[in-house]
N, CA and C atoms as a LAMMPS dump frame, in Angstrom:
ITEM: TIMESTEP
0
ITEM: NUMBER OF ATOMS
231
ITEM: BOX BOUNDS ff ff ff
-5.0000000000000000e+02 5.0000000000000000e+02
-5.0000000000000000e+02 5.0000000000000000e+02
-5.0000000000000000e+02 5.0000000000000000e+02
ITEM: ATOMS id mol type element x y z
1 1 1 N 346.05 -400.916 -280.149
2 1 2 C 346.503 -399.605 -280.584
3 1 3 C 346.258 -399.392 -282.076
4 2 1 N 346.06 -400.469 -282.822
5 2 2 C 345.861 -400.298 -284.257
6 2 3 C 344.416 -400.52 -284.687
7 3 1 N 343.571 -401.06 -283.82
8 3 2 C 342.165 -401.302 -284.156
9 3 3 C 341.345 -400.09 -283.729
10 4 1 N 340.968 -399.262 -284.697
11 4 2 C 340.255 -398.026 -284.387
12 4 3 C 338.763 -398.251 -284.153
13 5 1 N 338.293 -399.481 -284.228
14 5 2 C 336.915 -399.813 -283.878
15 5 3 C 336.74 -399.867 -282.363
16 6 1 N 337.828 -400.09 -281.646
17 6 2 C 337.803 -400.171 -280.187
18 6 3 C 337.804 -398.748 -279.632
19 7 1 N 336.9 -398.43 -278.697
20 7 2 C 336.861 -397.076 -278.139
21 7 3 C 338.184 -396.667 -277.502
22 8 1 N 338.439 -395.38 -277.481
23 8 2 C 339.675 -394.838 -276.928
24 8 3 C 339.796 -395.152 -275.44
25 9 1 N 338.654 -395.153 -274.74
26 9 2 C 338.674 -395.462 -273.319
27 9 3 C 337.58 -396.468 -272.995
28 10 1 N 337.506 -396.879 -271.748
29 10 2 C 336.481 -397.849 -271.357
30 10 3 C 335.504 -397.226 -270.357
31 11 1 N 335.226 -395.954 -270.504
32 11 2 C 334.37 -395.243 -269.569
33 11 3 C 332.911 -395.176 -270.024
34 12 1 N 332.44 -396.144 -270.803
35 12 2 C 331.06 -396.123 -271.284
36 12 3 C 330.069 -396.137 -270.126
37 13 1 N 330.366 -396.889 -269.095
38 13 2 C 329.482 -396.917 -267.931
39 13 3 C 329.37 -395.558 -267.272
40 14 1 N 330.472 -394.845 -267.191
41 14 2 C 330.45 -393.5 -266.617
42 14 3 C 329.651 -392.546 -267.502
43 15 1 N 329.84 -392.644 -268.809
44 15 2 C 329.086 -391.782 -269.719
45 15 3 C 327.596 -392.075 -269.645
46 16 1 N 327.233 -393.348 -269.477
47 16 2 C 325.825 -393.724 -269.391
48 16 3 C 325.167 -393.172 -268.129
49 17 1 N 325.908 -393.062 -267.051
50 17 2 C 325.322 -392.58 -265.806
51 17 3 C 325.447 -391.064 -265.628
52 18 1 N 326.187 -390.405 -266.493
53 18 2 C 326.41 -388.964 -266.345
54 18 3 C 325.111 -388.161 -266.423
55 19 1 N 324.195 -388.528 -267.327
56 19 2 C 322.946 -387.781 -267.473
57 19 3 C 322.094 -387.863 -266.211
58 20 1 N 322.092 -388.995 -265.551
59 20 2 C 321.332 -389.137 -264.305
60 20 3 C 321.874 -388.197 -263.247
61 21 1 N 323.179 -388.139 -263.114
62 21 2 C 323.786 -387.246 -262.131
63 21 3 C 323.512 -385.783 -262.495
64 22 1 N 323.532 -385.454 -263.776
65 22 2 C 323.254 -384.1 -264.211
66 22 3 C 321.807 -383.723 -263.896
67 23 1 N 320.87 -384.622 -264.124
68 23 2 C 319.46 -384.355 -263.821
69 23 3 C 319.274 -384.141 -262.316
70 24 1 N 319.944 -384.933 -261.508
71 24 2 C 319.869 -384.745 -260.062
72 24 3 C 320.403 -383.364 -259.667
73 25 1 N 321.481 -382.96 -260.297
74 25 2 C 322.105 -381.683 -259.97
75 25 3 C 321.201 -380.516 -260.358
76 26 1 N 320.614 -380.568 -261.549
77 26 2 C 319.788 -379.471 -262.04
78 26 3 C 318.435 -379.436 -261.335
79 27 1 N 317.769 -380.57 -261.244
80 27 2 C 316.422 -380.615 -260.677
81 27 3 C 316.441 -380.765 -259.158
82 28 1 N 317.583 -381.067 -258.588
83 28 2 C 317.665 -381.262 -257.148
84 28 3 C 317.307 -382.672 -256.737
85 29 1 N 317.142 -383.548 -257.688
86 29 2 C 316.799 -384.941 -257.39
87 29 3 C 315.511 -385.35 -258.071
88 30 1 N 315.095 -386.542 -257.826
89 30 2 C 313.851 -387.052 -258.386
90 30 3 C 312.764 -386.964 -257.321
91 31 1 N 311.536 -386.698 -257.731
92 31 2 C 310.439 -386.56 -256.766
93 31 3 C 310.044 -387.893 -256.155
94 32 1 N 310.063 -388.946 -256.984
95 32 2 C 309.68 -390.268 -256.486
96 32 3 C 310.668 -391.309 -256.97
97 33 1 N 310.67 -392.431 -256.289
98 33 2 C 311.509 -393.55 -256.72
99 33 3 C 311.018 -394.089 -258.061
100 34 1 N 309.698 -394.086 -258.255
101 34 2 C 309.136 -394.547 -259.532
102 34 3 C 309.579 -393.633 -260.673
103 35 1 N 309.642 -392.324 -260.433
104 35 2 C 310.105 -391.389 -261.454
105 35 3 C 311.56 -391.625 -261.813
106 36 1 N 312.379 -391.904 -260.818
107 36 2 C 313.79 -392.202 -261.065
108 36 3 C 313.928 -393.501 -261.856
109 37 1 N 313.114 -394.497 -261.52
110 37 2 C 313.156 -395.774 -262.242
111 37 3 C 312.718 -395.598 -263.691
112 38 1 N 311.68 -394.794 -263.916
113 38 2 C 311.218 -394.528 -265.286
114 38 3 C 312.298 -393.815 -266.089
115 39 1 N 312.939 -392.826 -265.485
116 39 2 C 314.013 -392.096 -266.149
117 39 3 C 315.143 -393.047 -266.535
118 40 1 N 315.525 -393.922 -265.611
119 40 2 C 316.61 -394.877 -265.879
120 40 3 C 316.229 -395.858 -266.983
121 41 1 N 314.974 -396.294 -267.001
122 41 2 C 314.517 -397.227 -268.03
123 41 3 C 314.59 -396.589 -269.413
124 42 1 N 314.114 -395.358 -269.518
125 42 2 C 314.131 -394.662 -270.815
126 42 3 C 315.558 -394.404 -271.263
127 43 1 N 316.414 -393.925 -270.361
128 43 2 C 317.814 -393.674 -270.722
129 43 3 C 318.52 -394.959 -271.143
130 44 1 N 318.244 -396.046 -270.439
131 44 2 C 318.865 -397.33 -270.77
132 44 3 C 318.429 -397.806 -272.15
133 45 1 N 317.145 -397.68 -272.434
134 45 2 C 316.61 -398.086 -273.741
135 45 3 C 317.268 -397.281 -274.864
136 46 1 N 317.337 -395.964 -274.696
137 46 2 C 317.915 -395.113 -275.731
138 46 3 C 319.415 -395.341 -275.882
139 47 1 N 320.107 -395.593 -274.787
140 47 2 C 321.536 -395.881 -274.849
141 47 3 C 321.801 -397.196 -275.579
142 48 1 N 320.994 -398.211 -275.285
143 48 2 C 321.147 -399.501 -275.957
144 48 3 C 320.864 -399.368 -277.446
145 49 1 N 319.823 -398.623 -277.791
146 49 2 C 319.503 -398.416 -279.202
147 49 3 C 320.653 -397.709 -279.917
148 50 1 N 321.208 -396.671 -279.294
149 50 2 C 322.323 -395.935 -279.896
150 50 3 C 323.529 -396.84 -280.114
151 51 1 N 323.815 -397.7 -279.143
152 51 2 C 324.954 -398.613 -279.261
153 51 3 C 324.742 -399.644 -280.367
154 52 1 N 323.484 -399.849 -280.771
155 52 2 C 323.166 -400.782 -281.846
156 52 3 C 322.899 -400.076 -283.163
157 53 1 N 323.255 -398.793 -283.247
158 53 2 C 323.162 -398.057 -284.501
159 53 3 C 321.777 -397.524 -284.82
160 54 1 N 320.867 -397.514 -283.857
161 54 2 C 319.52 -396.978 -284.065
162 54 3 C 319.524 -395.528 -283.594
163 55 1 N 318.984 -394.623 -284.414
164 55 2 C 318.979 -393.219 -284.013
165 55 3 C 318.04 -392.991 -282.831
166 56 1 N 318.352 -391.967 -282.066
167 56 2 C 317.57 -391.601 -280.882
168 56 3 C 316.094 -391.402 -281.255
169 57 1 N 315.845 -390.609 -282.285
170 57 2 C 314.469 -390.28 -282.649
171 57 3 C 313.714 -391.482 -283.201
172 58 1 N 314.382 -392.329 -283.992
173 58 2 C 313.72 -393.52 -284.518
174 58 3 C 313.37 -394.477 -283.383
175 59 1 N 314.295 -394.671 -282.457
176 59 2 C 314.039 -395.566 -281.322
177 59 3 C 312.883 -395.048 -280.479
178 60 1 N 312.859 -393.754 -280.22
179 60 2 C 311.788 -393.165 -279.418
180 60 3 C 310.451 -393.231 -280.145
181 61 1 N 310.445 -392.88 -281.433
182 61 2 C 309.201 -392.913 -282.213
183 61 3 C 308.66 -394.336 -282.314
184 62 1 N 309.542 -395.312 -282.561
185 62 2 C 309.103 -396.704 -282.657
186 62 3 C 308.546 -397.204 -281.327
187 63 1 N 309.175 -396.828 -280.229
188 63 2 C 308.701 -397.247 -278.904
189 63 3 C 307.321 -396.66 -278.62
190 64 1 N 307.133 -395.386 -278.952
191 64 2 C 305.843 -394.746 -278.722
192 64 3 C 304.757 -395.288 -279.65
193 65 1 N 305.172 -395.829 -280.804
194 65 2 C 304.223 -396.42 -281.752
195 65 3 C 303.925 -397.881 -281.404
196 66 1 N 304.53 -398.386 -280.339
197 66 2 C 304.281 -399.763 -279.928
198 66 3 C 305.16 -400.792 -280.611
199 67 1 N 306.234 -400.328 -281.268
200 67 2 C 307.173 -401.23 -281.941
201 67 3 C 308.581 -400.976 -281.425
202 68 1 N 308.847 -401.269 -280.147
203 68 2 C 310.16 -400.949 -279.592
204 68 3 C 311.278 -401.801 -280.193
205 69 1 N 312.476 -401.245 -280.148
206 69 2 C 313.681 -401.942 -280.595
207 69 3 C 314.064 -402.975 -279.545
208 70 1 N 314.331 -404.191 -279.984
209 70 2 C 314.823 -405.251 -279.098
210 70 3 C 316.186 -405.673 -279.605
211 71 1 N 317.227 -405.539 -278.774
212 71 2 C 318.56 -405.941 -279.231
213 71 3 C 318.637 -407.464 -279.377
214 72 1 N 319.518 -407.883 -280.265
215 72 2 C 319.73 -409.315 -280.457
216 72 3 C 320.309 -409.914 -279.182
217 73 1 N 319.932 -411.118 -278.866
218 73 2 C 320.45 -411.782 -277.679
219 73 3 C 321.792 -412.433 -278.008
220 74 1 N 322.63 -412.542 -277.002
221 74 2 C 323.922 -413.184 -277.155
222 74 3 C 323.745 -414.693 -277.141
223 75 1 N 324.479 -415.387 -277.974
224 75 2 C 324.387 -416.837 -278.038
225 75 3 C 324.967 -417.461 -276.778
226 76 1 N 325.913 -416.785 -276.118
227 76 2 C 326.566 -417.33 -274.944
228 76 3 C 325.808 -417.122 -273.658
229 77 1 N 324.738 -416.332 -273.675
230 77 2 C 324.005 -416.03 -272.439
231 77 3 C 322.891 -417.006 -272.207
């Protein structure tokens, strides 16, 4: 209750999947399974970059330039 670095809720997983559900609702779904997989890969990459303090545009520009952001690995994994 006193550590304001901790998020107010633990719904990050729900927030991460909300855009996929919204795209399905607006577009009526994905045309192919490969298209859905590509969409999920890009969203996952951008979400991970954002969680590591990298801006959306910098992460996207670096990825398109062939220098994608790679998050640090956990020592315990």
